[in-house]
N, C-alpha and C positions, 0 to 999 in steps of 0.2 A: 626090814626093807619093804616087805610086801605091804605092811601097814602104811608106810609112807606113800607107796604108789596108790593104794586105795584112797588115801586122804586127798591126794592131788586130783584123782579122777572124780572124787565126790565134789571137790571145790569147782572143778571145771563144769560138771553137770549142773551144779547150782547156778553158776554164772550164765550158762546157756539158757536155763529156764528163765532167769531174770531178764536176760536180753530179749527173749521172745515176748515176754510180757510187756516190756517197754515198747517194743515195736507195735504190738497190738494196740496199746493205749494211744500211741501217736497217730496210728493210721485210722482209727475209728472216726474222728471228726471229718477227715477227708472224705470218707465214704458217705457223709451226710450232706455234702456241698452241692449236689445237683439242684436241690430246692433253692439254694441261695442264688444260683445262676439263672433261674427262670425269668426274673424280671428283665434281665438284659435281653433275653430273647423276645420280650414282649414290648419293645420300644420303637417300632418303626414310625409311630406318630411323632416321636421327638426328633427322629432323624429326617423326616419329611413333613415339616409343619404345613398346615393348611394355609392357603393364600389369605393375606390380611384383607378383611372386608373394609370397604370405604377408604382405601389408601389415600385417595385424593383429599379427603377431609383432614388428613394429618399434615398436609403440606402447608408451608408458610403462606403461600398464596391463597389458601382457603380460609385464612383467619380474618375476622372482622373486628376492627378496633372498637373498644367499648364506646368511644364518643360518637360512633356512627351507628349505634344500635339503640333502639327504643321500642320496648315491647308495647308501650302505649300507642306509639305512632304506627307500629305494625298493625295492631288491631284496628286502629282508626281507619287506615287506608283500606284494610280488608272490608270494613263496613261501608266505606265510600264506594267501593266497586259495585255495590248493588243499589246505589242511590240514583234517582233521576234528578236532572237539573231543576233548580227552583225557578228558573226562567226559561222554559223550553222553547219559547217563541223567538228568542234571540239567537243570532248565529252561534255556532258551537264555540268560537273563540271568545265569546263574551258570556257564556253560560257559567254558572257556579253551582256547586253542590252543597255548600253551607253558606249561611248568611253571616258575614263578618263585616258589615257595612261601616264605612268611615268617609270623611271628606276633609278638606283642608281646614275648615273652621275648627276642627278638633286638635289642631296643631298650632297653637299660638306662636310657637317659635318660628313658624314660616309665614307670619303675617305679611311681610313685605312681598313674598312670592304670590300670596293670594291677591294682592293689589295689582299684579301685572296683567296686562291685556295681551291677547294673541296678536301676532304670531310669536311663538315661543322658541327659545334656543334650547335644544335638547342635546345632552351629552350621553354617549353610550360607551362604557368601558366593557369591552367584549373579551372573554377568555381567548377567543380565537375563531378563525374561519378555516380550521385545519382538519376537517373531516367532512364527508358528504352531508351528514345531518346538519352540521353548522352552516354549510353553504346554502342549503335549502332554507333554513331558518333565517339566514342573513338576507336572502332575497325577499322572504316574507316581510321582514321589518322594513327593508328599504322601499319596497313597493308601497307599503302602508304609509311610510313617511311622504312619498311623492303624492299620494292621494290627500294626505293632510295638508301638504303645501298648497295643493290646488284649491283647498277649502279655506286657505288663509290662516291656518292654525299653527303651522310650523314655519319658522324662518330658517335657522341654521340647524343642521344635524351633524354633530361632531362624532365620528366613529373612531375610537382609539382601540387598536387591535393589540392585545397583550401577547399574541403569538404563542400561547401556551406557556407563558413564563410568569410565575408568581411575582418575582422581583420587578419585572417590567410593569405589570399591572398595578402593583403598589405604587411605583413611582409615577405612573400615568395619573392615577387618582389623586395623588398628592399634588401634582401640577395643577389639576383642576381646582382643588381646594385653595391653592395659592393664587388662583386667578378669579377673584370675586366678580360676579356679574356675567361671567362667560356662560354658565349653565343655569337655566331656570329649573331644571330637574336633571338628576343623574340616573341613568339606567345602568345596572351592573349585572353581568353574567359572570360570577366569580370563576377563576381558573381552578382553584382548590378551596376547600372550605375553611380550614383553620388558619391558613396563612393570610387569607384576605379579611378575616374578621376585624382586626384592629383598624385597618384603613377604612373599611366600610363604616364602622362606628364613628370614625373621625369625619367622614363625609356627611353622615347624618346630622352632625352638629353644624354643618355649613349650608346644607341645602336639602330639599326633599330627595329621597332615594327610592327608586323602584328596583327590586331585585327579582330575577327570574332564572329559570333553567337550573342552575346550581345555587345552593344557599350557603351563605356564611353562617357562623354560629352566633347569630344575633337577631333580635326582633326589632331593631331600630328602623328599618325601612318603612315608609308609609304604605307601600304595597309589596308583598312577597307573593308572586304568582307562579304557578305552573300547573300542569295536569296532575292528577292524583299523586303520582310520585313513584319513587323507585321500589318501595315495598310492593306496590300493586303490580309493577312490571315483573318483579321476581316471583310473586305469587302466581301470576297467570301462567308463566312458562313452566314452573316447577309442578304445579297441579296438573297441567296438561300431560306432562311426562308420567306422573303417578297414575292418572286416569287411563292412559293408553299403554302402560306397561304393567298390568296388574300382577304378573308373575315376577316382575323385577327384571333386571338386566344391567349391563355396564353403561354408565352415564359419564360423559366427558364434558366438563364445564370450561367455557372460555370467558375471560375477563379482559377489559382493555387497559385500565390503569387504576392504581389505588389512590386513596386520599380524597376522592370526590364523593360528596355525600350521597348523591342520587345513585351512583354506581355501587357504592358500598351497601346502600339499602337494597338494591336489586339482588346482589349476591347474598346478603344477610338473610333476606326473606326466603330465597331459594334454599339456602343451606338449612334453615330451620325446618322446612318442609321435607327435605331429603333425610334429615336426621330422624324425622317422625315416621319414615317409611323405610325400615331396614331391609325390605326386599330389594331395594335398589342398591347397586354397588357403584359408588362414585369413585371412578378409577383415576381421575386427575382434575386439577383445577389450575389452569394455565393463563398467565397474562400474555397476550399477543399484540396488544395495541390494535392498530388497523393494518398490521403488517401481514399481507397475504402470504408471503413466502414462509414466514414463521408459523402461521396458522396451518398451512399445508404440511409443514414438517412435523408439527405436533400430531396431526391426524395419522401420518405415516408411522411415527414412532409408537403411538399407542396401539395401532392395529398390529404392529409387529410384536408388541409386548403382551397384549391381552387377547388377540385373535379377533374379537368382535367389539364393536361399539354400537350399542342398541339405541342410544339417545344422545343428542347434543343439546346442551343448554348454553345460551349466550346472554351476556349482560348488555350487548350492543351488536347489532346485526350486520355491520359493515363488511365483514369477511364471510358472511354466511354462504354465498355461492362458492367462494374459494374452498371452504371447508367441504361442501358437498362434492365438488369436483375432485377433491383429494381422495374421497372414497372410490370414485370411478377410476381414477388413475391407479389406485392400489388394487383394482380388481375386486373390490369389496362391495357388498350391497349398501345402498343408502341406509342411514339410520332408520330404525322403525319409527322414531319420533324426532322431529326437528323443531327447535325453537330459534327463530330469527328475529327480524324486525321488519317494519313496513317499507323497506327499500325496494324499489321497483324491480331490480334484477332478481332479488330473492322471491318476490311474489310471482314473477313470470316463471322462474325455475320450478317453484313449488307447483304451480298449475300445470306446466308442461309434463312434469314427472309424476304427478298425482301422489304427492307425498302426504304422509300424516304429519301435519305441521300446524304451527300457530305463529303469529307475529304480535307479541305484546308491543305496545307503542309508547313513545314519549313524544306526542305530536308537536310538529314544528309550528303549528298555528299559535302556540304560546308566545312566539316572538312578536306576532301582531298585537297580542293582548298587552304586551309590555308597553309599547309606545301609545296604544290607545288609552290604557289606564293612566299613564303619565300625563297625557293631555287632559283627560277628563278630570283628574285630580286638580291640576292647575286651574281649571275652569270652575272649580267648586262643586263639581258633580259628585254624586255618591259612587264610590268604588268599593271593592272588596279588599280589606287589608291583608288577610290571609286567604288567598284566592285559590280554591281548588276547582280547576277546570275538569271536564270529563276526559276520560282516557280510554277510548274504545280499543278492543283487540281486533286484529284481522284473524278471522277463523275460517274453516272450510265453508261455513254457511254464508259468509259475506265476502269471500275472496274475489268474486267477480265484480263486486262493487268497487273495490279498491285497486285491483290490478288494471293498469292502463298502458297498453302497448305503445301509445303515442308519446308517452313520457320517457325521458332518458333513463338509463339503468340506475343511476345514483339518485334519482328523485325519490322523495319520501311521500307516501300516499296521503298521510294525514296532515297536509300543509294547510288546510283550511283556506286555500288561496283561490278557489274556483270562482269566487264572486269579485275578484279584483280586476281592475281595468286591463292590465297587461297579461292576464292569463289567457292561453297557456304559454305565450311566447317567452316571457321572462324566465320561466322555469324550464322550457324546452331548450333554450339556448343560454344557460347560466353564464353571466359575466359579472363578477363581483366588483370589477374595477370601473364599471361605467357610471357608478353613482357619484354625485357631487355633494360634498358635505355643505359647502357654502354656496348658494346660488348667486 
């Protein structure tokens, strides 16, 4: 009996020792786990990621369609910005930076037009008279037409307003094509580039075409003229921000509408410069059209989100004063750097508030050049087929030259209109409805 009890006790003792050994084996790894937990304690960066740099450049509105970007043209316009006109003694609206000479004798398909004597019938298919820049430009061209009429060079001037509608402009031009003899020359300011290309090419088969302001994607017109172009505009404003914000800062960009070559070029050029300067933080790229309320709201929203806006870049300056006033309304300081355009209200605001600012320009004097080049071409005179006019910037150094308190707020300073018969009255009291197409 005693042996049995001893045997049971021995078995129990062995089992106890085995159980203790198993517990030790299973507990030892657990004792080594603090090292495995350390990474979790070192992850605050993952929980609070740094703010994304250049969030604006990731927006859909910041993209530039490939058909509106040319590195070659970007570099060309940059080089033209430093060139002097080849004919400096001529008025600025007849100056050119490169020689691309042509005349009607080089276009045998227009032989019947070359035989015509003045006065001429001129047709003008206009994208619209739907913003202040276009109103000033329209007065420029109409006043020039009246002077040409007084010289016996223009008979009828048919203005066809597309009202910002591609379909209407296409239909308007088709009607002109279908009315042989009505137009001795067609001037076109396309509403958008791609949509108008086929109908402009069709018009070129029927009559001489002069294109200005915005371009279609074709080289068929006898004259394509404007000031240096959108790349130069974008370069001026973006470089001014880079130069005046050497330590970087928050930049908010405003655009008016997509799909127009000159506007796409402006933003494309600015975007490239911003990408080359990572010290800048592009916080937003917003389409606002010429909508002052929307522009004001955008400023308020971005101030609330980012706290500060150090610079504003614009591809067209129609709402520049509204944007600046939005800073004041929000109790925020004006941006350290402002990019607007040569609209009189902006120039006056800039001067009054001593801003660090610039006004790249797309001078409205090119509207005069359009009708003058059309008449000169019909007369057999030499014109520039691809015509690059000068494109001065308004800067702190020449602001006093261009700011004119006698002109209305929506006047554009580089009208090139000062030598016209009805200056300044026609521009001080703009009335686009007073002109008669057929005398």
